[in-house]
C-alpha positions as a Markdown table, in Angstrom:
| # | Residue | x | y | z |
|---|---|---|---|---|
| 1 | Met | -14.3 | -8.5 | -43.2 |
| 2 | Lys | -15.3 | -10.7 | -40.4 |
| 3 | Thr | -14.8 | -9.3 | -36.9 |
| 4 | Ile | -13.1 | -11.2 | -34.1 |
| 5 | Pro | -15.3 | -11.4 | -30.9 |
| 6 | Phe | -14.0 | -9.5 | -27.9 |
| 7 | Leu | -14.4 | -12.7 | -25.7 |
| 8 | Phe | -12.3 | -14.6 | -28.1 |
| 9 | Leu | -9.5 | -12.2 | -28.0 |
| 10 | Leu | -9.6 | -12.1 | -24.2 |
| 11 | Leu | -9.5 | -15.9 | -23.9 |
| 12 | Thr | -6.7 | -16.3 | -26.4 |
| 13 | Gly | -4.5 | -13.7 | -24.7 |
| 14 | Val | -4.4 | -11.5 | -27.8 |
| 15 | Leu | -6.1 | -8.7 | -25.9 |
| 16 | Ser | -4.0 | -9.1 | -22.8 |
| 17 | Ala | -0.7 | -9.1 | -24.8 |
| 18 | Gln | -1.8 | -5.8 | -26.4 |
| 19 | Ser | -2.9 | -4.4 | -23.1 |
| 20 | Arg | 0.5 | -5.2 | -21.6 |
| 21 | Gln | 2.1 | -3.2 | -24.4 |
| 22 | Asp | -0.2 | -0.3 | -23.7 |
| 23 | Val | 0.5 | -0.5 | -20.0 |
| 24 | Gln | 4.3 | -0.6 | -20.5 |
| 25 | Gln | 4.0 | 2.6 | -22.7 |
| 26 | Ala | 2.1 | 4.4 | -19.9 |
| 27 | Ile | 4.7 | 3.2 | -17.3 |
| 28 | Thr | 7.5 | 4.5 | -19.5 |
| 29 | Arg | 5.9 | 7.9 | -19.9 |
| 30 | Gly | 5.1 | 8.1 | -16.2 |
| 31 | Leu | 8.6 | 7.2 | -15.2 |
| 32 | Asp | 10.0 | 9.8 | -17.7 |
| 33 | Phe | 7.9 | 12.4 | -15.9 |
| 34 | Leu | 9.1 | 11.3 | -12.5 |
| 35 | Lys | 12.7 | 11.5 | -13.6 |
| 36 | Ser | 12.2 | 15.0 | -14.9 |
| 37 | Arg | 10.9 | 16.1 | -11.4 |
| 38 | Gln | 14.0 | 14.9 | -9.4 |
| 39 | Asp | 15.9 | 17.6 | -7.6 |
| 40 | Thr | 19.3 | 17.2 | -9.4 |
| 41 | Gln | 21.3 | 18.6 | -6.4 |
| 42 | Ser | 20.0 | 16.6 | -3.5 |
| 43 | Gly | 18.4 | 13.7 | -5.4 |
| 44 | His | 15.0 | 13.9 | -3.7 |
| 45 | Trp | 11.5 | 14.2 | -5.0 |
| 46 | Val | 8.7 | 16.5 | -3.7 |
| 47 | Met | 10.3 | 17.4 | -0.3 |
| 48 | Thr | 13.3 | 16.6 | 1.8 |
| 49 | Glu | 11.2 | 16.4 | 5.0 |
| 50 | Asp | 9.5 | 13.1 | 4.0 |
| 51 | Pro | 12.0 | 10.8 | 2.3 |
| 52 | Ala | 9.1 | 8.2 | 1.8 |
| 53 | Leu | 7.9 | 10.2 | -1.1 |
| 54 | Ser | 11.2 | 9.8 | -2.9 |
| 55 | Ala | 11.2 | 6.1 | -1.8 |
| 56 | Leu | 7.9 | 5.6 | -3.6 |
| 57 | Val | 9.3 | 7.1 | -6.8 |
| 58 | Leu | 12.5 | 4.9 | -6.5 |
| 59 | Ser | 10.3 | 1.8 | -6.0 |
| 60 | Ala | 8.5 | 2.7 | -9.1 |
| 61 | Leu | 11.7 | 3.1 | -11.1 |
| 62 | Ile | 13.4 | 0.0 | -9.9 |
| 63 | Gln | 10.4 | -2.2 | -10.6 |
| 64 | Asn | 9.9 | -1.1 | -14.2 |
| 65 | Pro | 9.1 | -4.4 | -16.2 |
| 66 | Ala | 11.2 | -3.1 | -19.0 |
| 67 | Gly | 14.2 | -2.9 | -16.8 |
| 68 | Ala | 15.3 | -0.4 | -14.1 |
| 69 | Gly | 17.5 | 1.7 | -16.3 |
| 70 | Ala | 17.7 | 5.4 | -15.0 |
| 71 | Ala | 21.1 | 4.7 | -13.3 |
| 72 | Glu | 21.9 | 8.3 | -12.5 |
| 73 | Glu | 18.4 | 9.0 | -11.0 |
| 74 | Leu | 18.5 | 5.9 | -9.0 |
| 75 | Gln | 22.0 | 6.5 | -7.7 |
| 76 | Lys | 21.2 | 10.1 | -6.6 |
| 77 | Gly | 17.8 | 9.0 | -5.2 |
| 78 | Tyr | 19.1 | 6.1 | -3.1 |
| 79 | Ala | 22.0 | 8.4 | -1.9 |
| 80 | Phe | 19.3 | 10.8 | -0.6 |
| 81 | Leu | 17.6 | 8.0 | 1.3 |
| 82 | Leu | 20.8 | 6.8 | 2.9 |
| 83 | Ser | 21.6 | 10.5 | 3.9 |
| 84 | Asn | 18.5 | 10.3 | 6.2 |
| 85 | Val | 19.6 | 7.2 | 8.1 |
| 86 | Gln | 19.4 | 8.2 | 11.8 |
| 87 | Pro | 21.4 | 6.8 | 14.7 |
| 88 | Asp | 18.5 | 4.8 | 15.9 |
| 89 | Gly | 18.3 | 3.0 | 12.5 |
| 90 | Gly | 15.2 | 4.8 | 11.2 |
| 91 | Ile | 15.2 | 6.6 | 7.9 |
| 92 | Tyr | 13.5 | 9.9 | 8.5 |
| 93 | Thr | 14.1 | 13.6 | 9.3 |
| 94 | Lys | 11.9 | 14.7 | 12.1 |
| 95 | Ala | 8.3 | 13.5 | 11.9 |
| 96 | Arg | 6.4 | 10.4 | 10.7 |
| 97 | Ala | 9.4 | 8.2 | 11.6 |
| 98 | Asn | 7.7 | 4.8 | 10.9 |
| 99 | Tyr | 5.9 | 6.0 | 7.8 |
| 100 | Asn | 9.1 | 7.2 | 6.3 |
| 101 | Thr | 11.3 | 4.3 | 7.5 |
| 102 | Ala | 8.9 | 1.5 | 6.4 |
| 103 | Ile | 8.6 | 2.9 | 2.8 |
| 104 | Cys | 12.3 | 3.7 | 2.5 |
| 105 | Leu | 13.1 | 0.3 | 3.9 |
| 106 | Met | 11.0 | -1.3 | 1.1 |
| 107 | Ala | 12.8 | 0.7 | -1.5 |
| 108 | Leu | 16.1 | -0.5 | -0.1 |
| 109 | Val | 14.8 | -4.1 | -0.1 |
| 110 | Leu | 13.9 | -3.9 | -3.7 |
| 111 | Arg | 17.4 | -2.8 | -4.7 |
| 112 | Ala | 18.8 | -5.6 | -2.5 |
| 113 | Arg | 22.4 | -4.5 | -2.4 |
| 114 | Pro | 24.7 | -6.5 | -0.1 |
| 115 | Glu | 26.4 | -3.3 | 1.0 |
| 116 | Asp | 23.0 | -2.0 | 2.3 |
| 117 | Glu | 22.5 | -5.0 | 4.5 |
| 118 | Glu | 23.3 | -3.4 | 7.8 |
| 119 | Val | 21.2 | -0.3 | 7.0 |
| 120 | Ile | 18.3 | -2.7 | 6.0 |
| 121 | Arg | 18.7 | -4.8 | 9.2 |
| 122 | Arg | 18.7 | -1.7 | 11.5 |
| 123 | Ala | 15.8 | -0.1 | 9.7 |
| 124 | Arg | 13.8 | -3.3 | 10.0 |
| 125 | Arg | 14.6 | -3.4 | 13.7 |
| 126 | Phe | 13.4 | 0.2 | 14.0 |
| 127 | Val | 10.1 | -0.5 | 12.3 |
| 128 | Ala | 9.4 | -3.7 | 14.2 |
| 129 | His | 10.0 | -1.9 | 17.6 |
| 130 | Gln | 7.4 | 0.7 | 16.6 |
| 131 | Gln | 4.7 | -1.8 | 17.2 |
| 132 | Asn | 2.3 | -0.7 | 19.9 |
| 133 | Asp | 2.0 | -2.5 | 23.3 |
| 134 | Ala | 0.1 | 0.2 | 25.2 |
| 135 | Asp | -0.7 | -1.3 | 28.5 |
| 136 | Ala | 0.7 | -4.5 | 30.1 |
| 137 | Pro | 3.6 | -5.9 | 28.1 |
| 138 | Gly | 2.7 | -9.0 | 26.0 |
| 139 | Lys | -1.1 | -8.4 | 26.3 |
| 140 | Thr | -3.3 | -7.0 | 23.5 |
| 141 | Asp | -6.1 | -5.5 | 25.5 |
| 142 | His | -5.7 | -2.0 | 24.1 |
| 143 | Pro | -7.4 | -1.5 | 20.7 |
| 144 | Phe | -4.1 | -0.1 | 19.2 |
| 145 | Asp | -1.9 | -3.0 | 20.5 |
| 146 | Gly | -0.2 | -4.8 | 17.7 |
| 147 | Gly | -0.6 | -2.0 | 15.3 |
| 148 | Ile | 1.8 | 0.8 | 14.1 |
| 149 | Gly | 1.3 | 4.4 | 13.6 |
| 150 | Tyr | 3.1 | 7.3 | 11.9 |
| 151 | Gly | 5.7 | 7.3 | 14.6 |
| 152 | Gly | 7.7 | 10.3 | 15.9 |
| 153 | Gly | 6.1 | 13.2 | 17.6 |
| 154 | Gln | 2.8 | 11.6 | 18.3 |
| 155 | Gly | 1.7 | 11.6 | 22.0 |
| 156 | Gly | 0.4 | 8.4 | 23.5 |
| 157 | Ala | -0.5 | 5.1 | 21.8 |
| 158 | His | -1.6 | 5.4 | 18.2 |
| 159 | Ala | -2.0 | 2.8 | 15.3 |
| 160 | Asp | -3.7 | 2.9 | 12.0 |
| 161 | Leu | -4.2 | 0.3 | 9.2 |
| 162 | Ser | -2.5 | 2.3 | 6.5 |
| 163 | Asn | 0.8 | 2.7 | 8.4 |
| 164 | Thr | 0.6 | -0.9 | 9.7 |
| 165 | Ser | 0.3 | -2.1 | 6.1 |
| 166 | Phe | 3.3 | -0.2 | 5.0 |
| 167 | Ala | 5.2 | -1.5 | 7.9 |
| 168 | Leu | 4.1 | -5.2 | 7.4 |
| 169 | Glu | 5.1 | -5.1 | 3.8 |
| 170 | Ala | 8.6 | -3.9 | 4.5 |
| 171 | Leu | 9.0 | -6.3 | 7.4 |
| 172 | Tyr | 7.7 | -9.2 | 5.4 |
| 173 | Tyr | 10.0 | -8.7 | 2.4 |
| 174 | Ser | 13.0 | -7.7 | 4.3 |
| 175 | Lys | 12.6 | -10.9 | 6.4 |
| 176 | Lys | 12.5 | -12.9 | 3.3 |
| 177 | Leu | 15.6 | -11.2 | 2.0 |
| 178 | Phe | 17.5 | -12.2 | 5.0 |
| 179 | Gln | 16.1 | -15.7 | 5.0 |
| 180 | Asp | 17.2 | -16.1 | 1.3 |
| 181 | Thr | 20.9 | -15.0 | 2.2 |
| 182 | Gly | 21.0 | -17.5 | 5.2 |
| 183 | Arg | 21.2 | -14.8 | 7.8 |
| 184 | Pro | 17.6 | -14.9 | 9.3 |
| 185 | Val | 16.3 | -12.1 | 11.5 |
| 186 | Glu | 16.8 | -12.5 | 15.3 |
| 187 | Lys | 13.6 | -13.1 | 17.2 |
| 188 | Gln | 14.0 | -9.9 | 19.4 |
| 189 | Asp | 14.2 | -7.9 | 16.3 |
| 190 | Asp | 11.1 | -9.2 | 14.7 |
| 191 | Leu | 7.4 | -8.2 | 14.9 |
| 192 | Asn | 4.8 | -9.8 | 17.2 |
| 193 | Trp | 2.9 | -11.1 | 14.2 |
| 194 | Asp | 0.1 | -12.6 | 16.2 |
| 195 | Ala | -0.5 | -9.2 | 17.9 |
| 196 | Ala | -0.4 | -7.6 | 14.4 |
| 197 | Ile | -3.1 | -10.0 | 13.1 |
| 198 | Gln | -5.3 | -9.2 | 16.1 |
| 199 | Phe | -4.9 | -5.4 | 15.4 |
| 200 | Val | -5.8 | -5.8 | 11.7 |
| 201 | Ser | -8.7 | -8.1 | 12.8 |
| 202 | Arg | -9.9 | -5.3 | 15.1 |
| 203 | Cys | -10.1 | -2.9 | 12.1 |
| 204 | Gln | -12.4 | -5.3 | 10.2 |
| 205 | Asn | -16.2 | -5.4 | 10.5 |
| 206 | Arg | -16.5 | -9.0 | 11.4 |
| 207 | Lys | -17.8 | -9.8 | 14.8 |
| 208 | Glu | -16.5 | -13.5 | 14.8 |
| 209 | Ser | -12.9 | -12.2 | 14.8 |
| 210 | Asn | -13.2 | -8.7 | 16.2 |
| 211 | Asp | -13.7 | -8.1 | 20.0 |
| 212 | Gln | -14.5 | -4.3 | 19.5 |
| 213 | Pro | -18.1 | -3.3 | 20.5 |
| 214 | Trp | -18.9 | -1.9 | 17.0 |
| 215 | Ala | -17.9 | -5.0 | 15.1 |
| 216 | Gly | -20.8 | -6.6 | 13.2 |
| 217 | Ala | -23.3 | -3.8 | 13.8 |
| 218 | Asp | -23.3 | -2.7 | 10.1 |
| 219 | Lys | -24.6 | -5.8 | 8.4 |
| 220 | Asp | -24.2 | -4.2 | 4.9 |
| 221 | Asn | -20.4 | -3.7 | 5.4 |
| 222 | Thr | -19.5 | -7.1 | 6.8 |
| 223 | Gly | -15.8 | -7.8 | 5.9 |
| 224 | Ala | -14.9 | -4.2 | 5.3 |
| 225 | Phe | -12.1 | -2.3 | 7.1 |
| 226 | Gly | -11.9 | 1.1 | 9.0 |
| 227 | Tyr | -8.7 | 3.2 | 9.4 |
| 228 | Thr | -8.4 | 2.3 | 13.1 |
| 229 | Pro | -10.2 | -0.1 | 15.6 |
| 230 | Val | -11.7 | 3.2 | 17.1 |
| 231 | Pro | -14.4 | 5.0 | 15.3 |
| 232 | Gln | -13.3 | 8.3 | 14.0 |
| 233 | Ala | -15.4 | 11.5 | 14.4 |
| 234 | Pro | -16.1 | 13.2 | 11.0 |
| 235 | Arg | -14.1 | 16.2 | 10.1 |
| 236 | Gly | -15.8 | 19.0 | 12.1 |
| 237 | Gly | -16.8 | 16.7 | 14.9 |
| 238 | Lys | -20.0 | 14.8 | 15.7 |
| 239 | Lys | -23.0 | 16.1 | 13.9 |
| 240 | Asp | -25.7 | 15.0 | 16.3 |
| 241 | Gly | -23.8 | 14.2 | 19.6 |
| 242 | Gly | -24.6 | 10.5 | 19.2 |
| 243 | Pro | -22.3 | 7.5 | 18.7 |
| 244 | Val | -19.7 | 7.9 | 15.8 |
| 245 | Pro | -20.2 | 5.1 | 13.2 |
| 246 | Met | -17.2 | 3.4 | 11.7 |
| 247 | Arg | -16.3 | 4.6 | 8.2 |
| 248 | Tyr | -15.5 | 1.8 | 5.8 |
| 249 | Tyr | -13.8 | 2.4 | 2.5 |
| 250 | Gly | -12.1 | 0.7 | -0.4 |
| 251 | Ser | -8.4 | 1.7 | -0.1 |
| 252 | Ile | -8.2 | 0.8 | 3.5 |
| 253 | Ser | -9.9 | -2.5 | 3.0 |
| 254 | Tyr | -7.3 | -3.4 | 0.4 |
| 255 | Ala | -4.7 | -2.3 | 2.9 |
| 256 | Gly | -6.3 | -4.6 | 5.4 |
| 257 | Met | -6.4 | -7.6 | 3.0 |
| 258 | Leu | -2.6 | -6.9 | 2.1 |
| 259 | Ser | -1.8 | -6.9 | 5.9 |
| 260 | Phe | -3.5 | -10.2 | 6.4 |
| 261 | Ile | -1.5 | -11.6 | 3.5 |
| 262 | Tyr | 1.8 | -10.3 | 4.8 |
| 263 | Ala | 1.0 | -11.8 | 8.2 |
| 264 | Gly | 0.5 | -15.3 | 6.7 |
| 265 | Leu | -3.3 | -15.7 | 6.4 |
| 266 | Thr | -4.4 | -17.9 | 3.5 |
| 267 | Pro | -7.3 | -17.3 | 1.1 |
| 268 | Glu | -9.3 | -19.9 | 3.0 |
| 269 | Asp | -9.2 | -17.9 | 6.2 |
| 270 | Pro | -12.8 | -16.6 | 6.9 |
| 271 | Arg | -11.4 | -13.1 | 7.4 |
| 272 | Met | -9.8 | -13.1 | 4.0 |
| 273 | Lys | -13.0 | -14.5 | 2.5 |
| 274 | Ala | -15.0 | -11.7 | 4.2 |
| 275 | Ala | -12.7 | -9.1 | 2.9 |
| 276 | Leu | -12.7 | -10.3 | -0.7 |
| 277 | Glu | -16.5 | -10.5 | -0.6 |
| 278 | Trp | -17.0 | -6.9 | 0.4 |
| 279 | Leu | -14.3 | -5.7 | -2.0 |
| 280 | Gly | -16.0 | -7.6 | -4.8 |
| 281 | Asn | -19.5 | -6.3 | -3.9 |
| 282 | Asn | -18.1 | -2.8 | -3.9 |
| 283 | Tyr | -15.7 | -3.1 | -6.8 |
| 284 | Thr | -15.2 | -0.1 | -9.1 |
| 285 | Val | -12.5 | 1.7 | -11.0 |
| 286 | Asp | -14.3 | 5.0 | -10.9 |
| 287 | Glu | -14.0 | 6.0 | -7.2 |
| 288 | Asn | -12.7 | 5.0 | -3.9 |
| 289 | Pro | -15.6 | 3.2 | -2.5 |
| 290 | Gly | -16.9 | 5.0 | 0.7 |
| 291 | Met | -14.7 | 8.0 | 0.0 |
| 292 | Gly | -15.5 | 9.1 | -3.6 |
| 293 | Ala | -12.6 | 11.0 | -5.0 |
| 294 | Glu | -10.7 | 11.2 | -1.8 |
| 295 | Gly | -7.6 | 9.0 | -1.8 |
| 296 | Leu | -8.5 | 7.7 | -5.2 |
| 297 | Tyr | -5.0 | 7.0 | -6.5 |
| 298 | Tyr | -3.9 | 5.4 | -3.1 |
| 299 | Tyr | -7.0 | 3.2 | -3.7 |
| 300 | Tyr | -5.7 | 2.2 | -7.2 |
| 301 | His | -2.3 | 1.5 | -5.8 |
| 302 | Thr | -3.6 | -0.7 | -2.9 |
| 303 | Met | -6.2 | -2.5 | -5.2 |
| 304 | Ala | -3.6 | -3.5 | -7.7 |
| 305 | Lys | -1.0 | -4.6 | -5.1 |
| 306 | Ala | -3.5 | -6.6 | -3.1 |
| 307 | Leu | -5.2 | -8.4 | -6.0 |
| 308 | Ala | -1.8 | -9.1 | -7.6 |
| 309 | Thr | -0.2 | -10.3 | -4.4 |
| 310 | Ala | -3.1 | -12.6 | -3.8 |
| 311 | Gly | -2.8 | -14.0 | -7.3 |
| 312 | Ile | -6.4 | -13.1 | -8.1 |
| 313 | Gly | -7.0 | -12.8 | -11.9 |
| 314 | Gln | -10.8 | -12.7 | -11.8 |
| 315 | Leu | -12.5 | -10.9 | -9.1 |
| 316 | Lys | -16.0 | -12.0 | -8.2 |
| 317 | Thr | -18.3 | -8.9 | -8.1 |
| 318 | Lys | -22.1 | -8.4 | -8.1 |
| 319 | Ser | -22.3 | -8.4 | -11.9 |
| 320 | Gly | -20.0 | -11.4 | -12.3 |
| 321 | Ala | -16.3 | -12.1 | -12.5 |
| 322 | Val | -14.2 | -9.2 | -13.9 |
| 323 | Asn | -10.6 | -9.1 | -15.1 |
| 324 | Trp | -9.7 | -6.3 | -12.8 |
| 325 | Ala | -6.2 | -5.8 | -14.3 |
| 326 | Val | -7.6 | -5.0 | -17.8 |
| 327 | Glu | -10.3 | -2.7 | -16.4 |
| 328 | Leu | -7.9 | -0.9 | -14.1 |
| 329 | Ser | -5.3 | -0.5 | -16.9 |
| 330 | Arg | -7.8 | 1.1 | -19.2 |
| 331 | Lys | -9.0 | 3.5 | -16.6 |
| 332 | Leu | -5.5 | 4.6 | -15.5 |
| 333 | Ile | -4.3 | 5.0 | -19.1 |
| 334 | Ser | -7.4 | 7.1 | -19.8 |
| 335 | Leu | -6.5 | 9.4 | -17.0 |
| 336 | Gln | -2.8 | 10.0 | -17.9 |
| 337 | Asn | -1.9 | 13.6 | -18.8 |
| 338 | Ser | -0.1 | 14.6 | -21.9 |
| 339 | Asp | 3.2 | 15.0 | -19.9 |
| 340 | Gly | 3.0 | 11.4 | -18.7 |
| 341 | Ser | 1.8 | 12.4 | -15.2 |
| 342 | Trp | -1.4 | 11.7 | -13.2 |
| 343 | Ala | -3.0 | 13.9 | -10.5 |
| 344 | Asn | -6.2 | 13.9 | -8.5 |
| 345 | Thr | -8.1 | 16.9 | -9.9 |
| 346 | Ala | -11.2 | 16.2 | -7.8 |
| 347 | Ser | -9.7 | 16.0 | -4.3 |
| 348 | Gly | -6.3 | 17.1 | -2.9 |
| 349 | Arg | -6.8 | 15.3 | 0.3 |
| 350 | Trp | -3.7 | 13.2 | 1.5 |
| 351 | Met | -1.5 | 15.1 | -1.0 |
| 352 | Glu | -3.2 | 13.7 | -4.1 |
| 353 | Ser | -3.1 | 17.1 | -6.0 |
| 354 | Asp | 0.7 | 16.5 | -6.1 |
| 355 | Pro | 1.4 | 14.9 | -9.6 |
| 356 | Val | 4.7 | 13.3 | -8.4 |
| 357 | Leu | 3.1 | 11.4 | -5.6 |
| 358 | Val | 0.1 | 10.5 | -7.6 |
| 359 | Thr | 2.2 | 9.4 | -10.6 |
| 360 | Ala | 4.3 | 7.2 | -8.3 |
| 361 | Tyr | 1.2 | 5.5 | -7.0 |
| 362 | Thr | -0.1 | 5.0 | -10.5 |
| 363 | Val | 3.1 | 3.7 | -12.0 |
| 364 | Leu | 3.4 | 1.2 | -9.1 |
| 365 | Ala | -0.2 | 0.2 | -9.7 |
| 366 | Leu | 0.4 | -0.3 | -13.4 |
| 367 | Glu | 3.5 | -2.4 | -12.7 |
| 368 | Gln | 1.4 | -4.7 | -10.6 |
| 369 | Val | -1.1 | -4.8 | -13.4 |
| 370 | His | 1.6 | -5.7 | -16.0 |
| 371 | Arg | 2.7 | -8.6 | -13.9 |
| 372 | Ala | -0.9 | -9.8 | -13.3 |
| 373 | Met | -1.6 | -9.8 | -17.1 |
| 374 | Lys | 1.2 | -12.4 | -17.5 |
């Protein structure tokens, strides 16, 4: 019997079609696990203190390529989110006000119910007004200006690229939602997008677009991103008392790329080109580049979302162009547990030992993969 070459299958789409079927099966099993872990009384997942965790699950449920379904779980889950709407428009309990509101806002935008319009509009206004303007109003002379942090309970100015990315995503899609309904966002309730671009640029190791003193010093990591524009001391403090180098890694670099996309930068922009070059040179599905096992599933989530949103089918790497969607799907399916869940068994940092959070990240990644394979 004559065998059919692998390359022929890939080029004709036969392999992709079969892979989509495998991906959907993994998504279904993952969603079944998530539904089984919902608190049937309150409707939340993981903990009530951070509704964002429930919002991530809801976003995974409602974006299922096979159809949302799960009417009861969705109804209870969204009711839980709405029960956390605060008088200021935010959706949170006590801490991490922006983090929780931005991710909950995105979940509400995905459902896009007309009756939620006022909640969405007020949550959007809340997130936009979390943007830092630390010193003189209207100027961006502080490194954190233009960015957004966790919000709530943090002293002084703070911003980081992860929270800024979540915020920009929710603001971008909610703005489009209102534009599509013919009721655009008022200027005073919108973000200073130019300041946001400058903040994201200040997190990127590219001296031509970054005015921070460390930019461009590490030639091997040109185009990569750090968590904030200010180098962070390693856990335990400085080892030798000398300058703290910026730490660049994969997940935050994909978050930086996403932030540029939401802020309107095109693939031709040199900042985007530099980001893609670093991500291609450091491409892997076996670890979070620069962090190893730490934040691995957040890396998978941001990788899939960034490359799918950018419309990139073949990613240029050191070893040539790769079909990242096929490779990532194989990796994630191989890591799925018998109960349909995923968990980071090598590192629990950033809550990645929690199977609900990690399964939500992974299903969201696979849903992006499924769309990219089409």
